[in-house]
C-alpha positions in Angstrom: -88.0 150.9 67.2 -85.0 149.9 69.6 -82.4 152.6 69.5 -78.7 152.4 71.5 -76.8 155.6 72.0 -73.0 155.4 73.5 -72.3 155.0 76.9 -69.8 158.0 76.4 -72.7 160.1 76.0 -74.7 159.3 79.4 -71.2 159.1 81.2 -70.6 162.5 79.8 -74.0 164.0 80.5 -74.4 162.3 84.6 -70.6 164.1 85.0 -71.6 167.2 83.9 -74.6 167.3 86.4 -72.5 166.2 89.2 -70.2 169.4 88.3 -72.9 171.5 88.5 -74.7 169.9 91.9 -71.1 169.8 93.7 -71.6 173.8 93.2 -74.7 174.4 94.8 -75.3 171.1 97.5 -73.8 171.4 100.8 -72.7 168.4 102.7 -71.4 168.4 106.2 -67.8 168.6 106.9 -67.0 170.4 103.4 -67.5 173.7 101.6 -69.5 174.6 99.0 -68.1 173.4 96.0 -65.5 171.0 97.8 -67.1 168.1 98.6 -65.8 164.7 96.8 -66.8 163.4 93.9 -67.5 160.1 95.2 -69.7 161.2 98.2 -72.0 163.0 95.3 -72.0 160.1 93.0 -72.8 157.6 96.0 -75.5 159.9 97.1 -76.9 161.3 93.8 -75.8 158.9 91.3 -78.8 156.4 91.3 -81.0 159.3 90.7 -79.0 161.1 88.6 -78.5 158.2 86.3 -82.4 157.3 85.6 -82.9 161.5 85.2 -80.4 161.5 82.7 -81.5 158.4 81.1 -84.7 159.5 81.1 -84.2 163.1 79.2 -81.7 161.0 76.7 -84.7 158.8 75.7 -87.1 161.5 75.2 -85.1 163.7 73.2 -83.5 160.6 71.1 -86.7 159.1 69.7 -87.6 162.5 68.8 -84.9 162.4 66.8 -85.3 158.8 65.4 -88.6 159.4 64.7 -87.2 162.6 62.5 -85.0 160.0 60.7 -87.1 157.6 59.7 -90.0 159.5 58.8 -92.5 158.5 61.2 -95.7 160.3 63.0 -96.5 158.5 66.3 -100.2 158.3 66.9 -100.3 159.4 70.8 -97.6 158.3 73.3 -95.0 155.7 73.2 -94.3 153.0 76.0 -90.5 153.1 75.9 -88.6 150.7 78.1 -84.8 151.0 78.6 -82.9 147.4 77.6 -80.4 147.9 79.5 -79.5 150.9 82.0 -76.0 150.6 83.6 -73.1 152.7 83.9 -70.1 152.2 82.0 -73.2 150.3 78.9 -74.4 151.7 76.4 -78.2 153.2 76.8 -80.6 151.1 74.9 -84.2 151.1 75.1 -87.2 150.0 72.8 -90.1 152.1 72.1 -93.6 150.7 71.5 -96.2 153.1 69.7 -98.3 153.2 66.8 -98.4 155.7 63.5 -100.7 157.2 61.7 -102.3 155.4 58.9 -101.6 156.6 55.6 -104.8 158.2 54.4 -104.3 158.3 50.8 -106.5 160.1 48.4 -109.6 161.2 49.7 -112.5 159.7 48.4 -115.8 161.6 48.1 -116.8 161.7 44.9 -119.7 159.0 44.8 -121.3 160.2 48.1 -125.0 161.7 47.7 -125.4 164.7 49.5 -129.2 166.2 50.2 -129.3 170.3 50.6 -132.3 171.7 52.0 -134.1 174.4 50.4 -136.2 176.1 52.2 -138.4 179.5 52.2 -139.7 181.5 55.1 -142.6 181.9 54.9 -145.8 184.1 56.7 -147.0 180.6 58.1 -143.7 180.3 60.0 -143.3 183.6 61.6 -147.6 182.9 62.7 -146.0 179.9 64.3 -143.4 181.6 66.0 -145.6 184.2 67.6 -147.8 181.7 68.7 -145.5 180.2 70.6 -144.3 183.3 72.2 -148.3 184.1 73.1 -148.1 180.9 75.0 -144.9 181.5 76.9 -146.8 184.8 78.1 -150.5 182.8 79.1 -152.3 183.7 81.9 -154.4 181.1 83.8 -158.0 182.3 84.7 -160.3 179.8 87.4 -163.2 178.5 85.8 -166.0 176.4 87.4 -166.7 174.1 84.8 -165.5 170.3 83.9 -162.3 170.5 82.6 -161.3 169.5 79.1 -158.3 169.6 76.9 -155.5 172.7 77.1 -157.1 173.5 80.8 -155.1 173.0 83.6 -156.0 171.5 86.8 -154.2 171.9 89.8 -154.3 169.3 91.9 -153.0 167.5 95.1 -152.0 163.6 94.9 -151.5 160.4 96.9 -150.5 157.5 94.6 -150.4 154.0 96.2 -149.0 150.6 95.2 -150.5 147.8 96.8 -152.4 150.2 99.4 -148.3 151.4 99.8 -147.2 155.0 99.4 -144.2 155.2 97.3 -141.5 157.8 96.5 -142.2 160.3 94.3 -146.0 159.3 94.0 -147.4 162.6 96.1 -147.5 165.6 95.3 -149.1 169.3 96.1 -150.4 172.6 94.1 -149.3 170.2 90.9 -150.5 171.4 87.9 -150.9 169.8 84.9 -152.0 171.2 81.1 -154.4 168.9 79.8 -153.4 166.8 76.5 -150.1 168.7 76.7 -148.6 165.1 77.7 -146.4 165.9 80.4 -148.2 162.6 82.6 -148.8 159.4 81.7 -152.0 159.5 79.3 -154.1 157.1 81.5 -153.3 159.9 84.3 -154.4 162.9 82.4 -157.4 161.1 80.5 -158.8 160.8 83.9 -158.6 164.1 84.9 -160.5 165.1 82.2 -164.3 166.3 83.5 -163.3 167.2 86.7 -164.4 170.3 88.9 -162.5 172.5 91.3 -163.0 170.8 94.9 -163.7 167.1 93.3 -162.1 164.1 94.2 -161.4 161.6 92.5 -159.5 157.8 92.7 -157.5 157.4 89.3 -155.9 154.2 88.6 -152.7 153.6 86.1 -150.6 151.5 85.0 -146.6 152.6 84.6 -145.1 151.0 81.3 -142.8 147.9 81.2 -140.1 150.4 80.2 -140.5 153.1 82.7 -137.3 154.9 83.9 -137.8 154.4 87.2 -137.4 150.8 87.4 -138.6 150.3 90.8 -142.3 151.5 89.1 -142.0 149.5 86.0 -145.0 147.4 85.1 -146.7 148.2 88.0 -150.5 149.4 88.7 -150.8 152.1 91.1 -153.9 154.4 92.7 -153.9 157.7 92.9 -156.3 159.5 95.4 -156.9 163.3 94.0 -158.2 166.5 94.9 -158.8 169.1 92.8 -158.0 172.3 93.9 -158.4 174.5 90.9 -159.5 174.3 87.1 -158.7 177.3 84.7 -158.5 178.1 81.0 -155.8 179.9 79.5 -155.9 183.2 77.9 -153.6 183.8 75.1 -152.1 187.5 74.6 -153.3 189.9 71.8 -150.5 190.4 69.2 -150.3 194.0 69.2 -148.2 196.8 70.0 -148.0 196.0 74.0 -147.5 192.4 72.9 -144.5 193.7 70.6 -143.2 195.9 73.9 -143.1 193.5 75.7 -140.5 191.5 73.7 -138.5 194.7 73.6 -139.7 196.1 70.5 -140.2 199.9 71.5 -140.8 201.0 67.9 -141.9 199.5 65.1 -144.7 197.7 66.6 -146.1 194.3 65.6 -144.6 194.8 61.5 -141.1 195.4 63.1 -141.5 192.3 65.6 -142.4 189.7 62.2 -138.9 191.5 60.7 -136.8 190.3 63.8 -138.3 187.3 64.4 -137.9 186.4 60.5 -134.3 187.7 60.5 -134.1 184.9 63.4 -135.8 182.4 62.0 -132.6 183.0 58.6 -130.2 182.7 61.4 -131.3 179.6 62.7 -132.3 178.0 59.3 -128.4 178.6 58.7 -127.0 176.8 61.1 -129.5 174.1 60.9 -128.7 174.1 57.5 -124.9 174.0 58.1 -124.6 171.2 60.5 -127.1 169.1 58.4 -124.6 169.1 55.7 -121.5 168.8 58.2 -123.1 165.3 59.6 -123.6 164.5 55.8 -120.2 164.9 54.4 -118.5 163.6 57.6 -120.6 160.3 57.3 -119.7 160.2 54.0 -116.1 160.5 54.4 -116.4 157.4 57.1 -117.7 155.3 54.3 -116.0 156.2 51.9 -112.8 156.5 53.3 -111.4 153.1 55.6 -108.5 153.7 57.5 -106.8 151.5 60.7 -107.9 153.5 63.6 -104.8 154.0 66.2 -106.0 152.1 69.7 -104.2 154.6 71.8 -105.8 157.9 70.3 -109.1 155.8 71.0 -108.1 155.2 74.4 -107.0 158.9 75.3 -110.1 160.2 73.4 -112.2 157.8 76.1 -110.0 159.7 78.5 -111.0 163.2 77.1 -114.5 162.4 76.6 -114.8 160.1 80.9 -113.2 163.6 82.0 -115.6 166.1 80.3 -118.7 163.4 81.4 -117.4 163.8 84.9 -116.9 167.3 84.7 -120.7 167.9 83.5 -121.8 165.5 86.6 -119.7 167.6 89.2 -121.3 170.8 88.0 -124.6 169.0 88.9 -123.3 168.1 92.4 -122.9 164.4 91.3 -119.2 162.9 91.9 -118.2 160.3 89.7 -115.3 158.2 90.3 -113.2 157.2 87.3 -113.4 153.4 88.2 -116.8 153.4 87.6 -117.1 154.6 84.3 -118.0 151.8 81.7 -115.3 152.5 79.1 -117.1 150.3 76.4 -119.8 152.6 76.3 -117.3 155.5 74.7 -115.9 153.0 72.3 -117.7 153.6 69.2 -118.1 157.3 69.7 -114.2 158.2 70.2 -113.2 155.7 67.3 -115.9 157.8 64.7 -114.5 161.2 66.5 -110.2 159.6 65.6 -111.3 158.3 62.5 -112.9 161.6 61.6 -110.0 163.9 62.9 -107.4 161.6 60.7 -109.1 161.8 57.6 -110.1 165.7 58.2 -106.6 166.7 58.8 -105.8 164.4 55.5 -107.9 166.3 53.7 -106.6 170.1 55.1 -103.0 168.7 54.4 -103.5 167.4 51.2 -105.9 170.5 49.9 -103.7 172.9 51.3 -106.6 174.6 53.3 -106.1 177.3 55.3 -108.7 179.4 58.0 -109.9 182.9 56.1 -109.6 185.4 58.4 -112.6 187.1 56.5 -114.9 183.9 57.0 -114.2 184.3 60.4 -114.7 188.0 61.2 -117.9 186.7 59.4 -118.8 183.9 62.1 -117.9 186.2 65.0 -120.2 188.8 63.6 -123.1 186.1 63.1 -122.6 185.3 67.2 -121.7 188.5 67.9 -125.9 189.2 67.2 -127.4 187.7 70.2 -125.3 189.9 72.6 -126.2 193.2 74.4 -122.6 194.3 73.5 -121.4 193.0 69.9 -118.5 194.8 69.6 -117.6 193.7 73.1 -118.0 189.8 72.3 -116.1 190.4 69.0 -112.8 192.4 70.8 -113.1 189.6 73.3 -112.0 186.9 70.8 -109.2 188.6 69.3 -107.7 189.7 72.8 -107.0 186.1 73.1 -105.4 183.8 70.9 -107.1 180.9 72.4 -110.3 181.7 72.4 -109.8 183.2 68.7 -108.5 179.6 67.5 -111.7 178.1 68.6 -113.9 180.0 66.1 -111.1 179.6 63.5 -111.1 175.6 64.1 -114.8 175.8 63.4 -114.7 177.7 60.6 -112.0 175.3 58.9 -114.4 172.5 59.8 -116.8 174.6 57.6 -114.8 175.1 54.9 -113.8 171.4 54.8 -117.2 170.9 54.5 -117.7 173.3 51.2 -114.5 171.8 49.6 -115.8 168.6 49.9 -119.5 169.5 49.0 -118.0 170.7 45.5 -116.3 166.7 44.8 -119.8 165.2 46.1 -123.0 164.8 44.4 -125.2 167.3 45.9 -128.7 167.0 45.9 -130.6 170.0 46.1 -134.2 168.9 47.9 -136.9 171.8 48.1 -138.9 171.4 51.3 -140.8 173.8 53.8 -139.0 175.5 56.6 -141.1 173.6 59.6 -140.4 170.3 57.8 -136.5 170.5 58.0 -136.3 172.5 61.2 -139.1 170.5 63.0 -139.5 166.9 61.6 -142.2 164.9 63.0 -141.5 162.8 65.6 -143.7 159.7 67.3 -145.2 160.7 70.5 -143.8 158.8 74.0 -145.9 158.1 76.4 -143.6 159.1 79.5 -143.9 160.6 82.9 -142.5 164.0 82.6 -141.3 164.0 86.2 -140.2 162.7 89.2 -143.4 163.0 90.7 -146.8 160.9 88.6 
């Protein structure tokens, strides 16, 4: 877009600023406000020209967008064609515009909605996990078997040379846990306290540490202790240890069921959201403004830098491979544009009651639920974050009414803990 402003407008604004400047500036040999205009022009004219031209280009560009009914996507690139006193100010603004999304298409999309009930077995499984988190270990003097904990010292060598991360003392290993490479754990089966053993392993070709990948290593191992697990009984003392002062095991089970229900609701919401957003992308192809993609990549890179900084790792922007963020950035931008169109075309507004209900849900896990809720309502920016979450949920609910939703009965564990292929990896820096 080419915009032209009359020379008189530029000159009038420069003159007005020179007048204001003369009233405040002090120049040697002249009283305040008495410095000759020519001296002020000579010293400050060039700077004022740049300053005034920049402001006029900014405001006139905004006005021109309104006149043309254009909605820019991202910041424009503005280049003056002429910038000289006594001449019209003319500039060219290059920018992308938001695409015309058109009617949102989702009617043919099939969305799967899980139908789960929380059974006693699900509560039992949770309690069993709680017991394992409070396990005690009793030293034994027999051979180590599956689920026993073996405490060892070891030194690893490759071609008879020690390697970094290949040595540890008093290192605990629960046999069968998969925390170490399977060959290493298998080599510990049958050991006794005080025994010394040599274990050979082959690091996988895809091992995370490249310097070890595919290498053959030998570990000299000394067994310091073999211990078997002892789980606590599920009784009133166990319930009290988990914060249940009154009500015992029955109260504990009731609270576990409530917590599992909240987890299930959250997971179902996330599952439906993922499907709906994917359906929006697949059924509503749009031209994605590249400027917005670059800005989104900037945000993602900045976020990654902040996370690394929090871990004590400095990452210069020059070292970042921006291409790895490209696909996700395009996805986010496209979804943002489409979702905004859904909100506008459907005239959706944030439901205050749903915002409060969501805060009530979130507050359950805090010691002071009322204080948590008040903290959000006391600051507009904090509340707006919750409102954006709720509005997105309203978008999903609205679109689910238009899509083909198929209810799929399944157990709680099938949905919450889908089977995953076991990964044969070393779980720590040490072998």
